[in-house]
C-alpha positions as CSV (number, residue, x, y, z in Angstrom):
1,M,34.2,87.3,66.2
2,K,37.6,88.1,67.6
3,P,37.8,89.6,71.0
4,L,38.6,93.4,71.1
5,I,41.6,92.8,73.4
6,S,43.7,89.6,73.3
7,G,44.4,87.7,76.4
8,E,48.1,88.6,76.3
9,V,47.4,92.3,75.9
10,L,44.9,92.1,78.7
11,M,47.3,90.4,81.0
12,S,50.0,92.8,80.2
13,T,47.7,95.8,80.9
14,I,46.6,94.3,84.2
15,H,50.3,93.7,85.1
16,D,51.2,97.3,84.2
17,Q,48.4,98.6,86.3
18,A,49.4,96.5,89.2
19,M,53.0,97.6,89.0
20,N,52.0,101.2,88.7
21,Y,50.0,100.8,91.8
22,V,53.0,99.3,93.6
23,Y,55.3,102.1,92.3
24,Q,52.9,104.7,93.6
25,Q,52.8,103.0,97.0
26,V,56.6,103.0,97.1
27,L,56.6,106.7,96.3
28,Q,54.0,107.5,99.0
29,R,56.0,105.6,101.6
30,L,59.2,107.3,100.4
31,L,57.7,110.7,100.6
32,S,56.4,110.0,104.1
33,F,60.1,110.1,105.3
34,F,60.8,113.4,103.6
35,S,60.7,116.6,105.5
36,R,59.1,119.7,104.0
37,A,62.5,121.0,102.9
38,E,63.2,117.7,101.2
39,R,59.9,117.8,99.4
40,T,60.8,121.2,98.1
41,A,64.2,120.0,97.1
42,L,62.5,117.1,95.2
43,Q,60.5,119.6,93.1
44,L,63.7,121.5,92.3
45,L,65.4,118.3,91.2
46,I,62.4,117.4,89.0
47,Q,62.6,120.9,87.4
48,R,66.4,120.6,86.9
49,L,65.9,117.2,85.1
50,A,63.1,118.5,82.9
51,V,65.2,121.5,81.8
52,A,68.2,119.2,81.0
53,A,65.9,116.9,79.0
54,G,64.6,119.8,77.0
55,G,61.2,119.9,78.5
56,M,58.8,117.5,80.4
57,D,57.5,116.3,77.0
58,R,60.9,114.8,76.3
59,I,61.7,113.5,79.8
60,G,60.8,109.9,78.7
61,E,63.8,110.0,76.3
62,F,66.2,111.2,78.9
63,K,68.6,108.7,80.7
64,V,70.7,109.5,83.7
65,L,73.6,107.7,85.4
66,V,74.2,107.6,89.1
67,N,77.1,106.0,90.9
68,Q,76.3,103.7,93.8
69,S,78.9,102.5,96.3
70,G,76.7,101.5,99.2
71,T,77.6,104.6,101.3
72,R,74.9,106.5,103.1
73,D,75.2,109.5,100.7
74,C,74.9,107.2,97.7
75,C,71.8,105.4,99.1
76,Y,70.2,108.7,100.0
77,N,70.9,110.2,96.5
78,L,69.4,107.2,94.9
79,A,66.2,107.5,97.0
80,L,65.9,111.1,96.0
81,L,66.3,110.3,92.3
82,R,63.8,107.4,92.6
83,A,61.3,109.8,94.2
84,A,61.8,112.1,91.2
85,Q,61.4,109.3,88.7
86,L,58.2,108.0,90.3
87,S,56.8,111.5,90.9
88,I,57.2,112.3,87.2
89,A,55.7,109.0,86.2
90,G,52.6,109.8,88.2
91,R,51.9,113.0,86.4
92,A,53.4,112.7,82.9
93,P,53.2,110.1,80.0
94,G,56.8,109.1,80.6
95,T,59.7,109.5,83.0
96,F,63.4,109.4,82.8
97,Q,65.5,106.2,82.5
98,L,67.8,105.5,85.4
99,R,71.2,103.7,85.1
100,V,72.6,102.7,88.5
101,A,76.2,101.5,88.3
102,T,78.8,100.4,90.8
103,Q,82.5,99.9,90.4
104,R,83.6,96.6,92.1
105,W,86.9,96.7,93.8
106,S,88.7,94.4,96.4
107,G,88.5,96.9,99.2
108,A,84.8,97.4,99.3
109,P,83.2,95.8,102.5
110,A,80.5,93.2,102.0
111,S,78.2,95.5,104.0
112,A,78.3,98.0,101.1
113,L,76.9,95.4,98.7
114,Q,74.2,94.4,101.2
115,N,73.2,98.0,101.6
116,M,72.9,98.4,97.9
117,H,70.8,95.2,97.6
118,R,68.4,96.2,100.4
119,S,68.0,99.7,99.0
120,F,67.4,98.5,95.5
121,G,64.7,96.1,96.8
122,A,63.1,98.8,99.0
123,L,62.9,101.2,96.0
124,F,61.6,98.4,93.7
125,L,64.4,98.9,91.3
126,Y,64.8,95.3,90.4
127,D,62.7,94.3,87.3
128,D,61.6,97.9,86.6
129,P,62.2,98.4,82.9
130,R,63.0,102.0,83.5
131,V,66.0,101.1,85.6
132,E,69.3,99.5,84.8
133,L,71.3,98.0,87.7
134,L,74.9,97.4,86.6
135,M,78.3,96.7,88.1
136,V,81.8,96.9,86.5
137,D,84.4,94.3,87.3
138,H,87.7,94.3,85.6
139,R,86.5,96.4,82.7
140,E,83.4,94.3,82.1
141,V,79.9,95.7,82.4
142,L,77.6,93.1,84.1
143,P,74.2,93.0,85.7
144,F,74.4,93.9,89.4
145,S,74.7,91.0,91.8
146,H,75.3,91.5,95.5
147,Q,76.3,87.8,95.8
148,T,79.1,87.9,93.2
149,C,82.6,88.3,94.4
150,V,85.2,90.4,92.6
151,S,86.7,88.3,89.9
152,D,90.2,86.9,90.4
153,E,91.3,88.9,87.4
154,G,89.9,92.1,88.8
155,R,91.5,91.4,92.2
156,E,94.9,90.8,90.6
157,A,94.6,93.9,88.4
158,G,93.8,96.0,91.5
159,R,96.8,94.6,93.3
160,L,99.2,95.4,90.5
161,N,97.7,98.9,90.0
162,L,98.0,99.7,93.7
163,L,101.7,98.7,93.7
164,M,102.7,100.2,90.4
165,L,101.3,103.6,91.2
166,G,102.5,103.4,94.8
167,H,106.1,103.1,93.6
168,R,105.9,106.3,91.5
169,R,106.8,108.6,94.4
170,G,109.7,109.9,96.4
171,W,110.7,107.6,99.2
172,D,110.5,110.5,101.8
173,E,107.0,111.4,100.8
174,G,103.9,110.1,102.6
175,L,102.5,106.9,101.2
176,V,99.3,107.5,99.3
177,L,98.1,103.9,98.7
178,W,94.8,104.3,96.9
179,D,95.7,106.6,93.9
180,D,94.8,103.8,91.5
181,L,91.1,104.3,92.4
182,Y,91.2,107.7,90.8
183,L,92.1,106.1,87.5
184,T,89.7,103.2,87.8
185,T,86.9,105.6,88.8
186,A,87.6,107.9,85.9
187,E,87.5,105.0,83.4
188,F,84.4,103.7,85.1
189,Y,82.5,107.0,84.6
190,G,83.8,107.4,81.0
191,Q,82.9,103.9,79.9
192,V,79.6,103.3,81.7
193,A,78.4,106.6,80.3
194,R,79.0,105.2,76.7
195,W,77.8,101.6,77.3
196,S,74.6,100.4,75.5
197,N,73.5,103.6,73.7
198,G,75.0,105.8,76.5
199,V,73.4,108.2,78.9
200,D,72.5,111.9,78.7
201,A,73.7,113.0,82.2
202,L,75.7,111.9,85.2
203,I,74.0,112.9,88.5
204,G,76.2,113.7,91.5
205,S,75.9,115.5,94.9
206,E,79.7,116.1,95.4
207,S,80.4,119.6,96.7
208,V,82.5,121.9,94.6
209,S,85.5,121.3,96.9
210,N,85.1,117.6,96.7
211,Q,84.9,117.8,92.9
212,E,88.1,119.8,92.8
213,Q,89.8,117.3,95.2
214,F,88.9,114.5,92.9
215,I,90.3,116.3,89.9
216,E,93.5,117.0,91.9
217,G,93.8,113.3,92.8
218,L,93.1,112.3,89.2
219,D,95.9,114.6,88.1
220,R,98.3,113.1,90.6
221,A,97.3,109.5,89.6
222,A,97.6,110.4,85.8
223,R,101.2,111.7,86.4
224,K,102.0,108.5,88.3
225,A,100.6,106.4,85.5
226,N,102.9,108.3,83.1
227,I,100.1,109.6,80.9
228,G,100.8,113.3,81.8
229,A,99.3,116.0,83.8
230,L,95.7,117.1,83.3
231,P,95.0,120.4,81.6
232,R,95.4,123.4,83.9
233,T,91.8,124.4,83.1
234,A,90.5,121.3,84.8
235,G,88.1,122.3,87.5
236,G,84.9,120.6,88.6
237,F,82.7,117.9,87.1
238,G,81.2,120.2,84.6
239,E,84.3,119.4,82.5
240,L,84.6,115.8,83.6
241,F,83.8,114.0,80.4
242,S,85.8,116.3,78.1
243,L,88.7,115.8,80.6
244,L,88.3,112.0,80.4
245,D,88.3,112.2,76.6
246,S,91.6,114.1,76.7
247,M,93.2,111.4,78.9
248,G,92.7,108.7,76.2
249,G,90.8,105.4,76.4
250,D,93.2,103.5,78.7
251,C,94.6,105.2,81.8
252,Y,97.1,102.3,82.4
253,R,98.5,102.1,78.9
254,A,102.0,103.4,80.0
255,L,102.3,101.1,83.0
256,Y,101.8,97.7,81.3
257,P,102.6,96.1,77.9
258,E,99.8,96.4,75.5
259,A,99.2,92.7,75.5
260,E,98.4,92.8,79.2
261,L,95.8,95.5,79.0
262,A,92.2,94.1,79.2
263,S,89.6,95.5,76.8
264,W,86.3,97.0,78.0
265,R,83.6,94.4,77.5
266,P,81.2,93.4,76.1
267,L,83.0,94.3,72.9
268,G,81.1,96.4,70.5
269,E,78.6,97.7,73.1
270,F,80.2,101.1,73.7
271,E,79.3,104.2,71.7
272,A,82.2,106.0,70.0
273,C,80.7,109.4,70.6
274,R,79.5,110.3,74.1
275,R,76.8,112.9,74.7
276,T,76.9,112.9,78.5
277,S,76.8,116.1,80.7
278,Y,77.0,116.5,84.4
279,I,74.1,117.6,86.6
280,G,75.1,118.6,90.1
281,I,72.6,118.3,92.9
282,D,74.7,119.2,95.9
283,D,72.6,122.3,96.4
284,V,69.4,120.2,96.3
285,V,70.4,117.7,99.0
286,V,69.2,119.3,102.2
287,G,69.2,118.4,105.9
288,K,71.6,116.8,108.3
289,M,72.5,113.2,108.3
290,E,70.8,112.5,111.6
291,E,67.5,113.7,110.0
292,R,67.9,111.3,107.1
293,W,68.6,108.3,109.3
294,P,64.9,107.0,109.6
295,L,64.7,107.0,105.7
296,L,68.1,105.2,105.5
297,S,67.6,102.6,108.2
298,D,63.8,102.1,108.4
299,F,63.0,102.3,104.7
300,L,66.1,101.6,102.7
301,G,67.5,99.0,105.2
302,F,70.9,100.7,105.4
303,Q,73.1,99.2,108.1
304,A,76.4,100.5,109.3
305,D,78.1,97.5,110.8
306,E,81.6,98.8,111.0
307,L,83.3,101.9,112.3
308,M,84.4,103.2,109.0
309,F,84.9,106.6,107.4
310,E,82.6,107.7,104.6
311,V,85.4,108.8,102.3
312,R,86.1,110.2,98.9
313,T,87.8,108.4,96.1
314,G,91.5,107.6,96.9
315,E,91.1,107.6,100.7
316,C,91.3,104.8,103.2
317,A,87.9,104.1,104.8
318,D,89.3,102.0,107.6
319,P,91.1,103.8,110.4
320,L,92.8,100.6,111.4
321,I,94.6,100.4,108.1
322,G,95.3,104.1,108.0
323,A,96.9,103.9,111.4
324,Y,99.0,100.9,110.4
325,L,100.3,102.6,107.3
326,S,101.2,105.7,109.4
327,G,103.0,103.5,111.8
328,L,105.1,101.9,109.0
329,Q,105.9,105.3,107.6
330,A,107.1,106.5,111.0
331,S,109.2,103.5,111.9
332,H,110.8,102.9,108.5
333,I,111.2,106.4,107.0
334,E,110.9,109.0,109.6
335,G,113.1,107.6,112.3
336,R,110.3,107.4,114.9
337,S,108.6,104.5,116.5
338,Y,105.7,102.5,115.0
339,E,103.6,103.5,118.1
340,D,104.3,107.2,117.5
341,G,103.0,107.0,113.9
342,V,99.8,105.2,115.0
343,A,99.1,107.6,117.9
344,E,99.6,110.6,115.7
345,Y,97.2,109.3,113.0
346,L,94.5,108.5,115.6
347,Q,94.9,111.8,117.3
348,N,94.5,113.6,113.9
349,C,91.4,111.5,113.1
350,L,89.9,112.4,116.5
351,A,90.7,116.1,116.1
352,S,89.2,116.2,112.7
353,M,86.0,114.4,113.9
354,R,85.5,117.0,116.6
355,R,86.1,119.9,114.2
356,S,83.5,118.5,111.9
357,G,81.0,118.3,114.7
358,A,80.9,114.6,115.4
359,P,78.9,113.7,118.5
360,E,81.2,113.2,121.6
361,Q,79.6,109.7,122.0
362,L,81.0,108.8,118.6
363,C,84.4,110.2,119.4
364,E,84.4,108.1,122.6
365,R,83.4,105.1,120.6
366,F,86.3,105.8,118.2
367,L,88.8,106.0,121.1
368,A,87.5,102.8,122.6
369,T,87.8,100.9,119.3
370,F,91.1,102.3,118.0
371,G,92.7,104.4,120.7
372,N,94.0,101.6,123.0
373,L,97.6,101.3,122.1
374,S,98.0,98.4,124.5
375,D,96.4,96.4,121.7
376,L,98.9,97.6,119.1
377,D,100.0,94.1,118.1
378,E,96.4,93.0,117.7
379,H,95.6,96.1,115.6
380,R,98.7,95.5,113.5
381,S,97.7,91.9,112.9
382,L,94.1,92.8,111.9
383,A,95.4,95.5,109.5
384,T,97.9,93.1,107.8
385,S,95.2,90.4,107.6
386,S,92.8,92.8,105.9
387,L,95.4,94.0,103.4
388,Q,96.4,90.4,102.6
389,R,92.8,89.3,102.3
390,N,91.6,92.1,100.2
391,F,94.7,93.1,98.1
392,S,97.1,90.2,98.5
393,V,99.8,92.6,99.8
394,N,101.9,91.8,102.8
395,E,104.0,93.9,105.1
396,P,107.4,93.3,103.4
397,Q,105.8,94.4,100.1
398,L,104.4,97.5,101.8
399,T,107.8,98.3,103.3
400,C,109.3,98.0,99.9
401,L,106.7,100.3,98.6
402,L,107.6,102.9,101.2
403,F,111.2,103.0,100.0
404,A,110.2,103.0,96.3
405,P,113.6,101.5,95.4
406,F,113.1,100.7,91.7
407,I,112.4,104.1,90.1
408,D,115.0,106.4,88.6
409,G,117.2,103.6,87.7
410,G,117.1,102.1,91.1
411,V,118.6,105.2,92.8
412,G,117.0,104.2,96.1
413,L,117.9,100.6,96.1
414,E,121.0,100.8,98.3
415,R,119.1,102.8,101.0
416,F,116.3,100.1,100.9
417,L,118.7,97.2,101.2
418,R,120.8,98.8,104.0
419,T,117.7,99.5,106.0
420,C,115.7,96.4,105.5
421,H,117.7,93.7,103.7
422,P,121.4,94.2,104.4
423,G,122.2,90.6,103.4
424,M,121.3,91.5,99.8
425,L,123.8,94.3,99.5
426,V,126.2,91.9,98.0
427,A,123.7,91.1,95.2
428,M,123.3,94.8,94.1
429,P,125.0,94.3,90.7
430,E,122.7,91.3,89.9
431,L,119.7,93.3,91.0
432,H,120.5,96.2,88.7
433,R,121.1,93.8,85.8
434,A,117.8,92.1,86.4
435,M,116.0,95.5,86.4
436,Q,117.7,96.3,83.2
437,G,116.2,93.2,81.6
438,L,119.5,91.4,81.6
439,H,120.3,87.9,82.8
440,A,120.5,87.4,86.6
441,P,120.4,84.4,88.9
442,E,117.0,82.8,89.4
443,Q,117.2,83.3,93.2
444,V,117.7,87.0,92.7
445,L,114.7,87.3,90.4
446,Q,112.6,85.3,92.9
447,W,113.7,87.6,95.8
448,M,112.7,90.7,93.8
449,T,109.2,89.3,93.2
450,D,108.8,88.1,96.8
451,V,109.9,91.4,98.4
452,S,107.9,93.7,96.0
453,G,104.9,91.6,95.0
454,L,105.6,92.6,91.3
455,P,106.9,90.4,88.5
456,V,110.4,91.4,87.3
457,R,109.1,92.6,83.9
458,L,107.0,95.3,85.7
459,I,109.9,96.2,88.0
460,S,111.9,96.8,84.9
461,R,109.3,99.3,83.7
462,L,109.5,101.2,87.0
463,Y,113.3,101.2,86.7
464,A,113.0,103.1,83.4
465,M,110.6,105.7,85.0
466,G,111.3,108.6,87.2
467,G,109.7,109.4,90.5
468,I,106.8,111.9,90.7
469,R,107.1,114.5,93.5
470,M,103.7,115.1,94.8
471,D,104.3,118.0,97.2
472,M,101.2,117.0,99.2
473,P,100.5,116.3,102.9
474,A,101.6,113.0,104.2
475,A,98.9,110.3,104.3
476,K,99.2,110.1,108.0
477,K,97.5,113.4,108.5
478,P,93.9,112.9,107.4
479,E,91.4,115.7,106.9
480,L,88.0,114.5,107.8
481,S,86.0,117.7,107.6
482,D,84.1,116.4,104.6
483,R,83.7,112.9,105.9
484,E,81.2,111.3,108.1
485,V,81.7,108.3,110.3
486,S,79.3,105.4,110.5
487,L,78.8,103.5,113.7
488,G,79.0,99.8,114.0
489,D,80.9,96.8,115.2
490,R,84.3,95.6,113.9
491,S,84.0,92.3,115.6
492,A,82.7,90.6,112.5
493,E,85.9,91.5,110.5
494,G,89.2,89.7,110.6
């Protein structure tokens, strides 16, 4: 007589029961860190997800996407979603599927990856069949790994994108160095939402003003990438996916030859028709950051090991680099000293921190770390080392970027040469010939590549493009009202 239950089925049942017990223990510990207001917010989130799924009886067929970059806000949002997922699992036959994805880029600190790894472990996301942990590196969707470095191809693509978009500006405008992140983030959202049968909704806690600022930055980056301005009706993330569809499949198609554009991979794994909507939870996230700190540090293992800004897409997280770029702008473009540019940037940072209610102790720590201008040479050296290490961009190439000498048929070339390379004025005819794709001496071609960081074929593409006037505040005047600053020690960097 055959047993009623086979050994494999019995073992599977025991395993499922054991894991359900573990998940409920995780939920109970997680909830123990929640305030009464957060528990109420959790119920509101569950209701919102159930409505979006078409009812609690269909929640098991519902899949949501959440972005994870290792910041405090991202880690907190993930904990809230995990609490919702496990709460539903404890009272309903099924619960929603969760896709957690991160965009890998050269400028992300190693601490962010460690924060992700620790929070994933604390929330028992690894090996949970209801959870997908993904990362995107150079347009390839991969399983998440905190130990995997950004690929060489991804690092080089990021370097070229940074430089190409950086050159599409007026030489007398403030340098906005990270506009390429708007395009890579837009592609990231659009493609990860379509990968492997797609997702039903993207979950985000960005405020309405932050959503609008992202769309404004994406519009600026799209114009720099020569794919045209976004529709004037573009507003918040409610229209994000239709907006991404209108931009076309490749945001960089006008900057590079078609043969140099990488395909999204794995090939054949992306749905042609996306069904994704956006669910905002900014009104659900409650409480102040100080109140969340026990959850973040004691439970999720979040560690802030550097004094860095928590920033939006397209902004510089490191005040050291921001001050350095401001110093270069002041000394090369504005006729002031490098020290003046650095001092103004740091003063603006400090003023913004105080306006946003940062504790005075934090402001004093900021001053002690970055405000001592007697260490200006050391600060500059650390900034240049960081940019070289993460982006393979050096100071001469950044200086070239400031002058944007190649666009509009090289209209700014003479100004750049007279200011920075007067010995090359005699070679101006050869430089113009090279940028037009005509024959030029090898030493001239090599000089162009060395001073810009770009191959001559891409300089020629810039030469044929016009500059994009941004009519925006200079990058040296940061607005930190929506940022938070995390405490830590910079001594490990460099």
